Backbone as a ProteinNet text record, in pm:
[ID]
protein_1_A
[PRIMARY]
MPTAFNENEIKFIKLKLIESAQECLSKYGVRKTTVDQITEMSGISKGSFYKFYPSKEILFFTVLENYQKSIIEEVNIQFSQMDGVTPERFTEAIYGLFQNVRQSFMMNIIEKQEFEYLIRKLPEELIIEHHSFDDLIAKNMFKNISIKKDIDIGVATTSLRAIFMTMLYVSEIGEKDFDKALKLLIRGLAQQILEGGSKDV
[TERTIARY]
-1035.2	-945.7	-869	-844.3	-748.5	-650.9	-591.7	-473.5	-361.3	-398.5	-273	-188.5	-271.2	-229	-159.6	-54.3	-24	-99.4	-68.2	-155.8	-121.5	-12.7	49.3	-24.6	-34.7	-78.8	-236	-292.5	-443.7	-475	-379.7	-416.9	-391.4	-308.5	-257.7	-365.2	-417.5	-519.5	-660.5	-695.8	-775.8	-825.8	-665.8	-677	-637.8	-589.9	-600.6	-749.6	-814.7	-967.3	-1007.7	-1056.8	-1102.9	-1058.1	-920.8	-919	-982.5	-961.3	-1008.6	-1125.1	-1218.7	-1371.5	-1409.4	-1341.1	-1374.3	-1361.8	-1227.5	-1224.9	-1331.2	-1360.2	-1456.8	-1616.5	-1632.7	-1769.2	-1777.3	-1650.3	-1639.7	-1676.8	-1635.8	-1613.1	-1731.6	-1770.1	-1901.1	-2014.7	-1981.6	-2135	-2134.2	-2228.6	-2245.9	-2282.8	-2400.4	-2455.2	-2355.1	-2269.3	-2163.3	-2040.9	-2007.3	-1870.1	-1900.9	-1783.6	-1748.2	-1663.7	-1683.3	-1569.9	-1460.6	-1440.2	-1341.9	-1275.7	-1376.1	-1270.3	-1219.1	-1259.3	-1170.1	-1078.8	-1080.2	-960.8	-833.2	-868	-787	-721.1	-823.4	-749.6	-645.5	-700.5	-598.6	-519.6	-479	-384.7	-403.3	-543.5	-540	-662.8	-583	-701	-818.1	-902.2	-1045.8	-1097.4	-995.6	-1041.8	-1008.9	-896.4	-861	-963.9	-1026.4	-1122	-1242.3	-1280.8	-1393.3	-1368.5	-1242.8	-1206.2	-1242.3	-1231.2	-1242.4	-1372.9	-1455.3	-1589.7	-1646.3	-1779.2	-1869.5	-1906.7	-1962.6	-1954.8	-1926.4	-1962.5	-1902.5	-1971.7	-2136.9	-2200.5	-2158	-2096.1	-2052.4	-1935.7	-1857.9	-1697.1	-1751.7	-1834.9	-1907.2	-1968.3	-2027.2	-2081	-1958.7	-1855.8	-1730.7	-1677	-1690.5	-1654.9	-1690.8	-1825.7	-1918.2	-1931.5	-1902.2	-1885.9	-1782.2	-1633.4	-1540.5	-1530.9	-1590.4	-1579.9	-1650.7	-1788.8	-1900.3	-1818	-1751.6	-1697.9	-1566.5	-1470.1	-1389.9	-1440.5	-1542.5	-1618	-1694.3	-1723.8	-1769	-1695.5	-1570.8	-1466.3	-1371.4	-1356.1	-1316.6	-1417.6	-1520	-1637.2	-1611.2	-1593.9	-1587.2	-1452	-1365.7	-1243.8	-1207	-1347	-1374.3	-1439.3	-1557.5	-1636.9	-1578.6	-1458.8	-1355.4	-1313.5	-1235.8	-1108.8	-1206.7	-1345.1	-1431.6	-1447.6	-1407.9	-1435.8	-1618.7	-1669	-1818.2	-1879.8	-1987.9	-2018.3	-2167.3	-2137.7	-2258.4	-2318.1	-2421.6	-2510.7	-2463.3	-2362.1	-2289.3	-2171.7	-2078.1	-1980.9	-2066.3	-2161.4	-2223.7	-2286	-2323	-2377	-2256.1	-2132.6	-2010.5	-1969.3	-1983.2	-1901.4	-1962.8	-2119.6	-2203.6	-2217.2	-2181.6	-2220.4	-2107.2	-1976	-1852.2	-1860.7	-1888	-1919.5	-1995.2	-2103.3	-2169.9	-2125.5	-2030.2	-1942.3	-1828.2	-1796.9	-1683.2	-1774	-1872.6	-1927.5	-1989.7	-2027	-2025.7	-1932	-1822.3	-1707.5	-1613.9	-1698	-1628.1	-1687.3	-1677.9	-1677.8	-1847	-1901.7	-2034.5	-2123.7	-2083.2	-2178.7	-2218.9	-2112.7	-2193	-2282.3	-2275	-2378.1	-2539.6	-2491.4	-2627.5	-2681.3	-2594.6	-2661.5	-2760.9	-2681.6	-2707.4	-2869.6	-2849.2	-2983.2	-2973.9	-2821.6	-2789.8	-2783.7	-2806	-2816.7	-2934.4	-3067.2	-3141.8	-3130.9	-3083.1	-2999.5	-2918.1	-2806.6	-2722.9	-2803.7	-2876.6	-2909.6	-2981.8	-3067.5	-3147.7	-3047.6	-2938.7	-2851.4	-2740.9	-2798.3	-2709.7	-2803.8	-2712.8	-2791.2	-2833.4	-2958	-3047.3	-2942	-2878.5	-2793.8	-2720.6	-2648.7	-2561.6	-2642.6	-2750.3	-2850.6	-2840.8	-2873.4	-2931.3	-2830.3	-2671.7	-2564.5	-2541.2	-2551.9	-2534	-2615.8	-2724.8	-2819.2	-2776.6	-2708.3	-2685.2	-2518.8	-2456.9	-2353.4	-2344.4	-2502.1	-2533.1	-2532	-2632.4	-2652.2	-2519.9	-2444.2	-2300.9	-2223.4	-2221	-2147.3	-2233	-2345.2	-2427.2	-2397.3	-2409	-2401.7	-2240.9	-2167.6	-2000.1	-1961.5	-2078.6	-2057.1	-2128.6	-2251.7	-2288.5	-2272.3	-2172.9	-2125.3	-2032.1	-1987.3	-1885.9	-1975.6	-2098.4	-2180.9	-2302.2	-2329.4	-2454	-2574.2	-2667.1	-2770.9	-2907.2	-2997.6	-3098	-3162.7	-3200.1	-3212.2	-3378.6	-3415.8	-3545.3	-3554.8	-3413.9	-3393	-3329.6	-3412.1	-3364.6	-3272.2	-3144.4	-3006.8	-3079.2	-3168.3	-3226.8	-3278.5	-3365.3	-3450.9	-3346.2	-3241.1	-3114	-3073.6	-3017.3	-2967.1	-3058.9	-3159.8	-3233.8	-3246.5	-3294	-3319.1	-3181.5	-3040.2	-2902.6	-2935.2	-2969	-2997.9	-3085.7	-3204.3	-3308.7	-3269.5	-3157.7	-3117.1	-3016.5	-2948.1	-2867.1	-2897.7	-3065.1	-3082.5	-3146.4	-3147.9	-3196.9	-3090.7	-2987.6	-2866.3	-2929.6	-3028.9	-3046	-3160.1	-3194.3	-3290	-3262.2	-3110.6	-3045.9	-3097	-3153.8	-3186.1	-3344.2	-3404.7	-3569.5	-3545.7	-3486.5	-3482.9	-3455.6	-3351.7	-3305.8	-3149.7	-3058.5	-2916.6	-2870.5	-2935.2	-2909.1	-2909.9	-2977	-3007.6	-2978.7	-2936.8	-2939.8	-2856.1	-2749.3	-2634	-2692	-2745.9	-2814.4	-2943.2	-2997.6	-3099.2	-3068	-2970.3	-2882.7	-2844	-2760.5	-2724.2	-2855.5	-2956.6	-3053	-3108.2	-3100.5	-3145.3	-3099.2	-2924.4	-2868.2	-2837.3	-2868.4	-2870.1	-2968.6	-3100.4	-3219.8	-3224	-3184.8	-3175.5	-3057.8	-3004.5	-2862.6	-2936.4	-3061.4	-3108	-3205.2	-3262.5	-3348.7	-3309.7	-3181.5	-3102.1	-3007.2	-2943.4	-2821.8	-2865.6	-2794	-2841.9	-2778.8	-2894.5	-2908.3	-2904.8	-2920.3	-2952.1	-3074.1	-3151	-3271.8	-3259.5	-3178.3	-3145.5	-3033.4	-2946.4	-2862.4	-2926.7	-3016.3	-3082.4	-2987.4
57.3	197.9	240.8	363.4	433.1	373	383.9	351	431.3	569	652	623.5	505.3	510.9	347.6	306	227	158	1	-20.1	29.4	28.1	132	284	342.7	461.4	460.7	382.7	316.5	318.7	223.6	217.3	350	438.4	539.1	652.6	642.8	734.6	737.5	599.7	542.5	541.6	524.1	532	683	772	877.7	965	936.5	979.5	933.2	801.3	753.9	770.7	860.7	903.1	1028.1	1101.2	1260.8	1215	1145.4	1183.5	1111.8	1037.3	1001.6	1113	1178.4	1344	1429.3	1437.4	1536.4	1498.8	1389.9	1340.8	1346.9	1364.4	1337	1499.7	1555.5	1732.4	1825.4	1786.1	1846.4	1757.6	1625.5	1567.8	1547.8	1475.5	1456.3	1591.9	1649.2	1775	1872.9	1925.3	1958.2	1974.8	1859.2	1819.7	1860.4	1889.2	1927.5	1830	1824.2	1724.6	1829.6	1953.8	2070.9	2014.8	1976.9	2011.5	1826.7	1749.4	1615.6	1628.5	1710.4	1678.3	1763.1	1863.9	1949.6	1901.9	1827.1	1759.8	1647.1	1579.8	1446.2	1498.2	1583.1	1640.9	1577.5	1527.4	1442.9	1557.2	1533.9	1651.4	1610.2	1684.1	1656.3	1580	1594.7	1519.7	1392.5	1361.2	1226.7	1144.7	1254.2	1202.3	1131.9	1198.4	1152.1	991	984.2	884.4	728.6	785.8	710.2	631.7	763.7	776.4	888.6	828.3	940.3	1040.6	1025.9	1106.5	1105.3	1238.8	1234.8	1096.8	1084.8	981.5	869.6	858.9	695.7	661.2	743.6	801	758.8	835.8	792.9	665.3	607.8	480.4	354	406.2	319	335.2	432.5	446	404.3	417.5	351.5	226	147.5	0.1	-33.2	17.7	-20.7	-3.4	88.3	124.1	22.8	-28.8	-140.3	-283.8	-330.9	-413.4	-473.4	-316.3	-356.8	-371.7	-303.3	-309.6	-491.8	-499.8	-640.4	-749.8	-718.1	-820.7	-814.8	-734.8	-718.7	-802.1	-785.1	-873.3	-990.1	-1024.3	-1210.7	-1228.9	-1191.1	-1209.1	-1238.2	-1116.8	-1172.5	-1295	-1313.9	-1434	-1583.7	-1552.6	-1685	-1716.5	-1614.2	-1666.4	-1689.4	-1688.9	-1683.8	-1864.2	-1932.2	-2043.7	-2051	-2033.7	-2019	-1876.4	-1849.3	-1716.6	-1719.6	-1645.3	-1671.6	-1526.5	-1537.6	-1361.5	-1275.7	-1282.1	-1202.7	-1139.9	-1229.2	-1228.5	-1136.6	-1168.6	-1146.3	-985.4	-961.5	-844.2	-735.2	-758.1	-678.8	-651.5	-811.9	-747.5	-635	-698	-579.5	-462.5	-417.6	-279.4	-202.7	-322.5	-250	-180.3	-271	-224.2	-102	-92	36.7	143.4	113.4	254.7	269.9	169.4	197.5	321.7	288.7	371.3	508.3	506.7	636.7	713.3	671.7	750.8	791.4	727	744.9	852.3	879.7	983.3	956.3	826.1	774.7	853	894.1	985	1100.9	1181.3	1320.9	1267.3	1149	1126.9	1085.6	1020.3	947.9	1080.8	1217	1283.5	1378.5	1392.2	1471.3	1413.9	1279.9	1172.1	1222.9	1175.9	1220.7	1065.9	952.8	834.4	817.5	872.5	871.2	986	1076	1169.4	1087.6	1039.3	944.8	848.6	759	620.2	702.9	831.2	875.2	908.8	946.9	985.3	886.5	775.8	654.4	566.6	461.1	401.3	328.6	243.9	146.9	26.4	-11.3	-133.2	-153.4	-26.2	-9.6	-24.2	3.5	-20.3	-155.4	-197.1	-373.8	-421.6	-424.5	-457.6	-478	-317.5	-336.2	-379.8	-453.6	-558.3	-682.8	-698.8	-837	-831.6	-724.8	-704.8	-738.9	-677.5	-672.2	-804.2	-915	-1041.8	-1109.7	-1073.5	-1172.3	-1131.4	-1035.4	-988.8	-1055.5	-1047.9	-1106.3	-1261.5	-1311.7	-1482.2	-1490.3	-1407.4	-1450.7	-1436.8	-1311	-1305.2	-1418.9	-1467.1	-1606.1	-1711.3	-1728.8	-1835.5	-1893.9	-1801.7	-1846.7	-1831.9	-1840.9	-1858.7	-1942.8	-1991.7	-2133.1	-2060	-2079.7	-2006.1	-2076.9	-2097.1	-2165.1	-2216.5	-2330.7	-2362.8	-2300.5	-2263.2	-2210.3	-2051.5	-2020.2	-1873.4	-1833.4	-1741.8	-1733.6	-1632	-1618.2	-1555.7	-1394.4	-1409.6	-1280.4	-1183.2	-1268.9	-1205	-1136.7	-1206.7	-1188.8	-1060.6	-1085.9	-947.4	-834.7	-857.9	-721.6	-664.1	-755.7	-690.4	-625.8	-675.2	-612	-466.8	-483.6	-312.7	-234.1	-310.5	-226.2	-163.8	-231.2	-181.9	-95.5	-96.6	12.6	150.7	123.2	232.7	306.5	255.6	368.6	443.2	443.7	572.4	695.2	678.5	784.8	902.8	813.3	852.5	888.2	912.9	915.2	1059.4	1109.7	1221.5	1215.9	1183.8	1144.5	1033.9	933.3	819.1	847.7	941.6	985	947.2	1091.2	1048.2	955.9	1021.5	943.5	782.6	711.2	557.7	524.2	562.2	523.5	411.4	409.8	314.2	146.5	199.4	113.5	12.5	86.4	26.7	-57.6	42.7	-24.9	-168.8	-177.7	-294.5	-408.5	-326.7	-455.6	-486	-431.3	-454.1	-566.5	-535.4	-629.6	-754.9	-737.9	-890	-978.8	-875.4	-972.9	-1026.9	-976.1	-1028.6	-1159.9	-1125.3	-1262.1	-1371.3	-1352.7	-1447.5	-1513	-1452.3	-1515.6	-1605	-1568.2	-1630.5	-1726.2	-1714.2	-1821.4	-1934.4	-2072.4	-2191.7	-2182.3	-2199.2	-2222.8	-2033.4	-1946.6	-1817.3	-1803.3	-1856.1	-1843.9	-1839	-1979.5	-1998.5	-1925.1	-1844.2	-1751.2	-1611	-1560.2	-1497.4	-1416
-4310.3	-4246.6	-4346.1	-4308.2	-4414.4	-4446.6	-4557.4	-4627.8	-4575.3	-4505.4	-4520.9	-4386.8	-4300	-4181.6	-4128	-4111.4	-4063.6	-3915.1	-3906.1	-3768.4	-3642.4	-3630.3	-3502.2	-3501.1	-3617.3	-3618.7	-3597.6	-3628.4	-3618.8	-3490	-3444	-3259.2	-3196	-3248.8	-3140.2	-3141.2	-3271.5	-3307.5	-3236.8	-3254.3	-3204.1	-3053.3	-2969.1	-2835.7	-2788.6	-2865	-2814.2	-2843.6	-2919.6	-2959.4	-2860	-2798.5	-2699.1	-2559.6	-2543.7	-2389.4	-2403.3	-2489.5	-2528.1	-2497.4	-2570.7	-2559	-2415.5	-2350	-2210	-2115.3	-2145.7	-2070.9	-2111.3	-2219.7	-2246.8	-2198.8	-2168.5	-2140.9	-1967.1	-1886.1	-1785.4	-1757.3	-1793.2	-1833	-1860.1	-1970.8	-2056.8	-2067.1	-2091.9	-2113.4	-2273.2	-2304.1	-2464.3	-2557.6	-2478.7	-2581.8	-2563.2	-2480.7	-2508.4	-2562.6	-2573.4	-2643	-2782.5	-2837.6	-2976.5	-3028.7	-3166.2	-3235.6	-3251.6	-3226	-3251.2	-3087.6	-2962	-2837	-2815	-2872.1	-2898.1	-2982.2	-3103.4	-3164.1	-3113.7	-3059.5	-3016.4	-2864.2	-2782.9	-2683.8	-2702	-2817	-2873.2	-2967.2	-3019.6	-3130	-3244.7	-3291.8	-3391.1	-3477.7	-3617.1	-3696.9	-3707.8	-3776.4	-3776.9	-3868.7	-3967.4	-4082.1	-4065.4	-3955.4	-3925.6	-3858.4	-3764.5	-3671.7	-3761.8	-3866	-3963.6	-4020.2	-4037.9	-4104.8	-4013.9	-3908.4	-3801	-3765.8	-3698	-3632.8	-3709.2	-3756.3	-3830.8	-3787.2	-3634.6	-3578.6	-3399.8	-3288	-3177.7	-3117.1	-3134.2	-3073.4	-3075.3	-3207	-3203.9	-3159.4	-3111.6	-3060.2	-2920.1	-2879.9	-2727.9	-2708.7	-2762.8	-2778.4	-2775.3	-2841.7	-2833.4	-2682.6	-2628.7	-2497.7	-2409.6	-2416.4	-2313.5	-2305.5	-2459.9	-2445.6	-2379.8	-2431.7	-2352.4	-2199.4	-2148	-2033.8	-1936.3	-2012.4	-1963.4	-1985.5	-2059.7	-2073.7	-1967.1	-1954.8	-1849.8	-1738.8	-1674.6	-1539.9	-1546.1	-1628.5	-1623.3	-1607.6	-1664.3	-1693.3	-1546.4	-1486.3	-1368	-1254.8	-1269.7	-1180.3	-1225.2	-1343.7	-1403	-1330.2	-1298.6	-1265	-1087.8	-1039	-901.5	-864.5	-951.3	-919.8	-945.8	-1053.6	-1115.3	-970.2	-925.7	-812.6	-653.9	-673.6	-535.3	-521.8	-400.2	-369.9	-355.6	-481.5	-449.6	-414.6	-503.6	-481.5	-399.8	-294.5	-154.4	-239.1	-177.2	-196.7	-130.1	-34.2	5.2	-55.4	-97.5	-229.4	-339.5	-380.4	-531.9	-501.4	-356.5	-326.1	-330.1	-257.1	-247.8	-423.5	-522.9	-609.2	-719.5	-691.7	-789	-728.9	-598.7	-528.5	-526.7	-564.4	-633	-769.4	-832.4	-982	-998	-924.6	-907.2	-892.7	-785	-701.7	-793.3	-867.2	-985.6	-1090.9	-1108.4	-1194.3	-1168.4	-1042.8	-964	-959	-933.2	-979.1	-1100.6	-1203.5	-1320.5	-1399.9	-1505	-1595	-1659	-1611.4	-1667.9	-1573.7	-1453.6	-1386.1	-1406.9	-1483	-1560.2	-1633.3	-1728.7	-1842.1	-1712.6	-1621.3	-1563.3	-1503.2	-1443	-1354.5	-1485.2	-1581.3	-1705.1	-1796.5	-1759.8	-1814.8	-1965.9	-1999.5	-2147.8	-2217.2	-2174.6	-2221.7	-2350.9	-2312	-2411.2	-2538.5	-2481.4	-2577.9	-2665	-2644.5	-2711	-2770.2	-2693.8	-2785.4	-2920.7	-2914.6	-3003.2	-3135.6	-3104	-3221.5	-3277.8	-3224.9	-3297.8	-3410.8	-3493.9	-3612.6	-3545.8	-3572.3	-3496.7	-3508.4	-3608.5	-3608.7	-3491	-3454.1	-3337.2	-3195.9	-3182	-3021.1	-3039.3	-3164.4	-3190.8	-3143.4	-3184.7	-3129.2	-2978.2	-2927.1	-2781.6	-2709.2	-2760	-2663.9	-2645.3	-2778.9	-2783	-2736.7	-2741.8	-2627.7	-2502.1	-2474.8	-2339.1	-2262.4	-2359.5	-2297.1	-2338.1	-2387.7	-2416.9	-2294.7	-2252.3	-2131	-1985.4	-1968.6	-1886.9	-1901.7	-1972.6	-1995.8	-1939.8	-2005.8	-1974.6	-1818.8	-1725.3	-1582.5	-1515.7	-1593	-1475.8	-1513.6	-1625.9	-1611.1	-1509.7	-1430	-1310.7	-1145.3	-1227.4	-1084.9	-1078	-985.6	-1004.4	-949.6	-1110.9	-1086.3	-1048.2	-983.4	-1004	-1133.8	-1139	-1282.2	-1297.6	-1241.2	-1301.6	-1314.7	-1303.2	-1325.9	-1466.2	-1587.8	-1659.8	-1655.7	-1737.7	-1762.7	-1794.7	-1886.8	-1905.5	-1833.1	-1774.8	-1654.8	-1538.2	-1506.4	-1451.4	-1478.5	-1564.7	-1634.4	-1636.6	-1710.1	-1680.2	-1534.4	-1434	-1324.1	-1246.3	-1316.5	-1235.6	-1364.5	-1472.9	-1537.5	-1485.9	-1448.7	-1317.2	-1229.1	-1136.6	-1040.4	-1077.4	-1177.4	-1192.2	-1226.4	-1310.3	-1325.9	-1209.3	-1065.2	-1010.8	-938.4	-1036.3	-993.5	-1060.2	-1163.1	-1250.2	-1136.6	-1029.4	-949	-789.6	-778.3	-643.8	-571.3	-610.8	-551.9	-505.3	-593.9	-591.9	-476.6	-470.9	-407.5	-233.2	-231.2	-115.1	-87.2	-96	-100.4	25.7	142.9	295.6	271.8	240.7	258.7	96.1	26.5	-94.1	-121.9	-91.6	-67.5	-9.6	118.2	193.7	107.9	64.4	-38.6	-159.8	-233.7	-334	-270.9	-192.3	-146.2	-88.1	-49.7	-25.4	-153.1	-233.3	-399.7	-442.5	-425.2	-512.9	-431.7	-288.5	-220	-235.4	-241.7	-257.3	-403.8	-499.6	-633	-594.8	-548.2	-527.7	-450.5	-373.8	-301.5	-389.7	-486.9	-545.2	-678.2	-710	-844.4	-806.7	-683.5	-673.9	-604.4	-633.4	-562.9	-424.7	-345.3	-202.1	-144.5	-244.7	-213.6	-90.4	-127.4	-26	100.2	157	269.1	310.4	273.9	307.6	344.9	434.3	471.1	581.6
[MASK]
+++++++++++++++++++++++++++++++++++++++++++++++++++++++++++++++++++++++++++++++++++++++++++++++++++++++++++++++++++++++++++++++++++++++++++++++++++++++++++++++++++++++++++++++++++++++++++++++++++++++++

């Protein structure tokens, strides 16, 4: 960390940069946001920016991971407070998570199809860490759920990610029935992976 800043200043600067980056992602997306826009919005100098983040893409990556972690933790709390996670409860919780994403700054990135562009700009080690992070989050989420013994958590996690990716193609799938189809997919997964799920049809 830069020696010119004390611990409180470091936390403040990082928070301001993350807040500004999130707002820029919501307004402009990945490609059209510049470091100048982020620093002007946050009131942080360009020199200070580069002391904390080598590029805007790495800052954006941090923003996305923080957001992902927050919504997964929210679902974890919901599951931990349930007296048994049934397929219906699982469906509502995961559907709520997806709706959270659709109403957030993330949708601008999804609609502009900028995930792939962002990933291409990141160092390989960050991409590897991201996959490890995904696995850790998934394991934490599924610890509050009774999964069938023959179900691999990695496969369940990948299935959730695959369902999430349908949001990239809402217009192609059809907006009219998309929400109903999304719930059907989530519920189908729940019935396949939860203990007793196949009986709750």
